[in-house]
C-alpha positions as CSV (number, residue, x, y, z in Angstrom):
1,M,21.3,22.0,-3.4
2,A,17.9,20.6,-2.3
3,G,17.1,19.7,-6.0
4,Q,20.3,17.7,-6.3
5,T,19.6,15.9,-3.0
6,E,16.1,15.0,-4.1
7,R,17.3,13.7,-7.5
8,R,19.9,11.6,-5.7
9,I,17.3,10.2,-3.3
10,S,15.0,9.6,-6.3
11,R,17.6,7.7,-8.2
12,T,18.4,5.5,-5.2
13,L,14.8,4.9,-4.6
14,L,14.2,3.8,-8.2
15,E,17.3,1.6,-8.1
16,H,16.2,-0.3,-5.0
17,Y,12.4,-0.2,-5.5
18,P,11.5,0.1,-9.2
19,R,7.8,-1.2,-8.9
20,T,4.9,-0.4,-6.6
21,Y,3.2,-3.2,-4.6
22,G,0.1,-2.4,-6.6
23,A,2.0,-3.2,-9.8
24,E,3.2,-6.5,-8.2
25,V,-0.4,-7.7,-8.1
26,G,-1.4,-6.3,-11.5
27,L,-3.2,-3.1,-10.4
28,G,-2.8,-0.5,-13.1
29,S,-5.4,2.2,-13.4
30,L,-7.4,2.8,-10.3
31,G,-10.4,4.2,-12.1
32,T,-12.9,1.5,-11.1
33,P,-14.5,0.6,-7.7
34,S,-13.0,-2.9,-8.1
35,R,-9.4,-1.6,-8.5
36,L,-9.7,0.8,-5.6
37,F,-11.1,-2.1,-3.4
38,Q,-8.2,-4.3,-4.4
39,L,-5.8,-1.5,-3.3
40,L,-7.6,-1.3,0.0
41,V,-7.3,-5.1,0.5
42,L,-3.6,-5.0,-0.4
43,S,-3.1,-2.1,2.1
44,M,-4.8,-4.0,4.8
45,L,-2.7,-7.1,4.2
46,M,0.5,-5.1,4.0
47,G,-0.3,-3.6,7.4
48,A,0.5,-6.8,9.3
49,R,3.9,-7.7,10.7
50,I,4.6,-10.1,7.9
51,R,6.9,-10.2,4.8
52,A,5.7,-8.1,2.0
53,S,6.0,-11.0,-0.4
54,V,3.6,-13.0,1.8
55,A,1.1,-10.2,1.8
56,L,1.4,-9.9,-2.0
57,E,0.8,-13.6,-2.4
58,A,-2.2,-13.5,-0.1
59,A,-3.7,-10.5,-2.0
60,Q,-3.2,-12.4,-5.3
61,A,-4.8,-15.5,-3.8
62,L,-7.9,-13.5,-2.7
63,F,-8.1,-11.8,-6.1
64,D,-7.8,-15.2,-7.9
65,H,-10.9,-16.2,-6.0
66,K,-12.7,-13.3,-7.6
67,W,-12.9,-11.4,-4.3
68,T,-12.0,-8.2,-6.1
69,R,-15.1,-6.2,-5.1
70,A,-16.6,-5.4,-1.7
71,D,-19.8,-7.3,-2.5
72,R,-17.9,-10.4,-3.4
73,M,-15.6,-10.2,-0.4
74,A,-18.5,-9.7,1.9
75,A,-20.4,-12.6,0.4
76,A,-17.4,-15.0,1.0
77,S,-17.6,-16.8,4.3
78,W,-15.1,-16.1,7.1
79,E,-13.9,-19.7,6.7
80,E,-13.3,-19.3,3.0
81,R,-11.3,-16.1,3.4
82,A,-9.3,-17.5,6.3
83,G,-8.6,-20.7,4.3
84,V,-7.3,-18.8,1.3
85,L,-5.1,-16.5,3.5
86,N,-3.7,-19.5,5.3
87,D,-3.0,-21.4,2.1
88,A,-1.2,-18.3,0.8
89,G,1.2,-18.3,3.8
90,Y,-0.6,-15.6,5.7
91,A,-1.0,-18.1,8.6
92,R,-0.4,-16.1,11.8
93,F,-2.9,-13.4,10.8
94,D,-5.5,-15.3,8.7
95,E,-8.3,-15.4,11.3
96,R,-8.1,-11.7,12.4
97,T,-7.5,-10.6,8.8
98,S,-10.5,-12.6,7.5
99,T,-12.7,-10.8,10.0
100,M,-11.3,-7.4,9.1
101,L,-11.7,-8.0,5.4
102,G,-15.3,-9.1,5.9
103,E,-16.2,-6.2,8.1
104,A,-14.6,-3.6,5.9
105,A,-16.2,-5.1,2.8
106,S,-19.6,-5.2,4.4
107,M,-19.3,-1.6,5.7
108,L,-18.1,-0.4,2.3
109,Q,-21.0,-2.2,0.6
110,D,-23.6,-0.9,3.1
111,K,-22.5,2.7,3.3
112,Y,-21.0,3.4,-0.1
113,S,-22.5,0.7,-2.4
114,G,-19.0,-0.9,-2.6
115,D,-17.4,2.2,-4.2
116,L,-14.6,4.0,-2.4
117,R,-15.1,7.0,-4.7
118,R,-18.4,7.6,-2.9
119,L,-16.4,7.7,0.4
120,R,-14.3,10.5,-1.1
121,D,-17.4,12.3,-2.4
122,K,-19.0,12.0,1.0
123,A,-15.9,13.5,2.6
124,S,-16.4,16.6,0.4
125,R,-12.8,16.6,-0.7
126,D,-11.5,17.3,-4.2
127,R,-10.5,14.1,-6.0
128,P,-6.9,13.4,-5.0
129,R,-4.6,12.6,-7.8
130,L,-2.9,9.3,-7.1
131,L,0.8,9.6,-7.0
132,Y,1.8,6.5,-8.9
133,R,-0.6,7.5,-11.7
134,A,0.7,11.0,-11.9
135,C,4.4,10.3,-11.6
136,A,6.7,8.4,-13.8
137,Q,9.9,9.1,-11.7
138,A,10.5,8.8,-8.0
139,D,11.5,12.4,-7.7
140,C,7.9,13.3,-8.8
141,Y,6.5,11.0,-6.0
142,F,8.6,12.7,-3.4
143,A,7.8,16.2,-4.7
144,Q,4.1,15.5,-4.8
145,A,4.2,14.0,-1.3
146,C,5.9,17.1,0.0
147,T,3.6,19.5,-1.9
148,R,0.6,17.8,-0.3
149,G,2.0,18.4,3.1
150,W,2.8,14.7,3.8
151,E,5.6,13.9,6.2
152,G,7.4,12.0,3.5
153,L,7.6,8.5,1.9
154,I,8.7,5.1,3.1
155,A,9.8,2.2,1.0
156,K,11.2,-1.2,1.9
157,E,12.6,-4.3,0.2
158,T,9.8,-6.6,-0.9
159,T,11.4,-9.6,0.8
160,S,12.1,-7.9,4.1
161,T,10.0,-8.4,7.2
162,Y,8.9,-5.8,9.6
163,A,11.2,-5.3,12.6
164,P,10.6,-2.7,15.4
165,R,14.0,-1.2,14.9
166,R,16.1,0.6,12.4
167,S,16.9,-1.4,9.3
168,S,18.8,-0.8,6.1
169,D,15.9,-2.6,4.3
170,W,13.7,0.5,4.9
171,L,14.1,3.8,3.2
172,K,12.5,6.8,4.9
173,L,12.4,10.1,3.0
174,K,11.2,13.1,5.0
175,C,9.9,16.3,3.5
176,S,10.8,18.7,6.3
177,A,14.1,20.6,5.8
178,G,17.2,19.0,7.1
179,Q,15.6,15.6,7.8
180,R,15.9,13.9,4.4
181,A,18.1,10.9,4.9
182,L,19.0,7.6,3.3
183,P,19.9,4.6,5.5
184,G,23.2,5.2,7.2
185,E,23.2,9.0,6.4
186,A,21.3,10.3,9.4
187,S,23.2,12.3,11.9
188,G,24.9,10.2,14.5
189,Q,25.1,7.1,12.3
């Protein structure tokens, strides 16, 4: 039964969200410090209460300015970063995000020579296999997340904005038994 439920969830996930955000900005293999840094930048931009499409545009704008490595992002001035973010529509968060990007890039450059792989090595962990490189199907993503002891996976419509309430634009898949649910299927709904 659990296998059928996971396959149904996976099919639904693939129907609604066929591409990763990384794919949206052209990130393929994450085997280089530059690609890992770009994924970090994208993650930082996606963390704000802003439409995903705006965060994607802002990330692409930063990458178009060749700020694809920690040293380049750190070398850019606060004003340059804020201006690019603002021009890309990331207006409400441009100043704070410019500061965060600069500080993160400087710290990464100073402590790890700009290479996030060195952070992993310093943490003395085995090299984690990245899910979207290891999986071709959504059921694989979900199974890998559960195998690793993660709580689950979350996906949302690219064009939807964050709202501090339940929304059918978000899909939350939990690994713990009895808590897997698609929007509208949770008990009491």
